[in-house]
Phi, psi and omega in degrees: 000131182282140180289141175300144181302320182292347178261357184272104184290351177281345177274162179288156176306320180298314179298318180294316180296316180298320179295313181296314181299326178292334183267339182289139173284167176301319180298319178293319179297317180294325177298326182289343178258011179256159176226144180221148171256123181253109179292145176302134180092354181240027182297320180295321176298319181293329180301322179292323179290330182261032188293346175246015185098191180199137181289313184221148176237127176284136179262016179303329179296342181297340180296344181270355180272147181273334182228158176295328178297318178297318180296317180295319179296316177301315181296316179300317180295318179294316180299319178299314180298315181298314182291325177291326179283330181288119181305334179251013174058044181277125178286154177272158171267132176259134182220159178238141179279066178172166182267001186273354183091192182299133179264094180243131183309137175057028178245150178291138172213146180284135178279150178294142179243129178270126178249127177260122180256132179248129181280000000 
């Protein structure tokens, strides 16, 4: 079986992107410009909402985990669901609304530093 052009790493990023965009349905493209917050315990509900994949997942829910391991497991499960739902298996981007990184209780995180640039 021949590999899809968008999966062929020997092609340029532009060639791969053009191939993938030509194959995506309108629903898949719209899913890629959306972001969702998936509350713990409502993953099955979210699967129906992410039926064409999802562009971004907010990690704000990570603040409820006690360990980084719990957060990583939750993220892996969500990513698996998103990629299985996406007809072209596109992974989601996970993001946090802040510059400090994942907000996990009692864990070290770097504080934001303000830099003043003078021209």
